[in-house]
N, C-alpha and C positions, 0 to 999 in steps of 0.2 A: 630251582636253583636259581639264584639273582643272577642278572646279567647286567651288564654295562654295556649301554649302546655305546659310547663316546669312550674309548678304553684311551684314548689320548688326552682326553681331557683331564686336567688335575679331580684327585678327589680329594673333599672337603664335605666335613660331617662337623656339624653343629647340632644342639639342640633346636630343632622347627618349633613353633607355635602350631599348635594342633595336630601331631605327631602323634603316631597310636601312644594309648594310655600303658604303662610301662607296669610291671610289678614289683616292689623292692622289700626286702627285708633290711632292717639297721641292725647290726650287733655291735653293742658296746659292754664296755668292760666295767664294772662294779668299781673296780682297785681305784685310787684316786677320781673319784666319782665326784668331786669339787667341779675335775677338771672337764670329766668326760660328760657331765650330765647338761652341760651347755654342747658340749659340741654336738651330742646326741638332736637336743632340743633344735639346734638352726640345721642339721641335715635334714631334720624331718620335714621342718619348715620349709627348706628350699626344693624337697620331691614332693610337695604340696603346691606348690609354688606352680610347680611344672606338670600337674595333674597327674600326679601316680596314681593308677587305680586300685593300687593297694599296698599300703606299708606296714608290715610286721614289726613289731619291736621285740629283740629277744636279747637280755641282760645275762652277762655271763661274769664269773667269778673275776677275773684278773685278763691280761691280756694274751698268757698263754693259753688261756683257751679259745681266741677266736678264731684259728685256724679250723677245728676241730669242729666250732659250731657252724663255719662257712662252710666244711664240708658236709656237714649232715643237713643243713638247708640246700645247697646246690642239688645234693641227689637226691631234694623230692621233684626237682624241677619243676616247681613251684613258681618261682622268681627270673625275671628278666638280669636282673644283675643285685648285687648284695652289697652295703657299704658296712667297714670295719671299723671301728675307732677305741680308740687304747691311749692307756699315755704309760709311759714308763719315764721314772725320772732316776738319776743316776743318785746311787747311796752310797756307803762307804766300802762296797766292795766291786766286782766286774757283773756283778747278776745281769745289770739293768745291757751290759753291751750282747749277753748272751739271750735274754729274753729277746729283745729289739731286733735280733738276728734272725733267729730263728721263727719269729712269727711273721717276720716279714715275708721270708722263703715260703714257710708254709702257707700264705694267702696267696702268694703267687704260685704256688704249683697247686693248689685248689682250683684258681679262676683258670688256669692253663687246661689242668686235667678235664673241668667239667662242662668248659667253654663258658662258664658263667663270668662276666665282670665282676669285678670287687672294688670296691670305692675307695682307697688306702687312706686312713686316718690315724695310724697309729704316730703320737707325739712321743719323741724320744730327747728328753731335754738334761740337759744340768740341774735346773733347779724350777720348786714351785712355781717361782715368779715367771719363767720363761714357758711352762707348759700355761699358766693363765692366760700369758700375753697373747697364745696361741688358739685360744678357747674363747674368745668374744673380746680379747684386748686389744693393744696397740696395735698387734701384728696380725690381726682379722681372727675367722675361724673358723679352722682345720677343718671342722662338719660340714661345711658347706662346700668347702674344695672338695672332702671325697665323696661327696652326694653329686656334684657336677661330675664329676668323673666316670660316677656310674652312670648317669644319664647318658653324657656323650658316647658312651662306650653299650649302651644299651641302644642307643641310637645307631650306632657305625654298625650293630650285631644285627641290628634288622632290616638297613640296607645294604649288607655286605658279608653277612655272616656264613652264608649256604653257597659258597662258590664250588664249582666243579674245577680241577685242577690247573684246566687251560686259562680256565679266566683269573684263577688267582696267581699265575705265574706273571700275566699281562699288568695285575696292578699297580700303580707308581708308590708304591709304599716298599722302603727297607726296612728287613727284618735279621 
């Protein structure tokens, strides 16, 4: 079990150079691929820059399939973290609302049940222009953000993922 020597000192987790190399899978939706492909490339480059030991790349038909693929991959226990990338753009119906909500909730449930972090990179936008602005345009690239979240949570898990209950109760983190 992990043991924090100074339980009164604030807990700070940031990716550290020379930290153990982690194993990742990037799960990317092919739907709206003109948006998700640059997000995928940016997420992969970010993981490589942080010396990932392994980066598996899984492409699924659409955002709806992201939670299922995440569950399959989490069940292998091969990965320290996953990155899920997709793009849902508003259409003429409320379909995008249902997909976005269920995919988000599904990914969270997989992460909590498997205790494997999932970097969340699901864009839910009104227009293609808004999506492209977040896939390497004027608003950055959410693939980078999702990969960084996976890296930081893998590090959190490495440092503090195996507490016994007494140690867990003393952590200065609100849940």
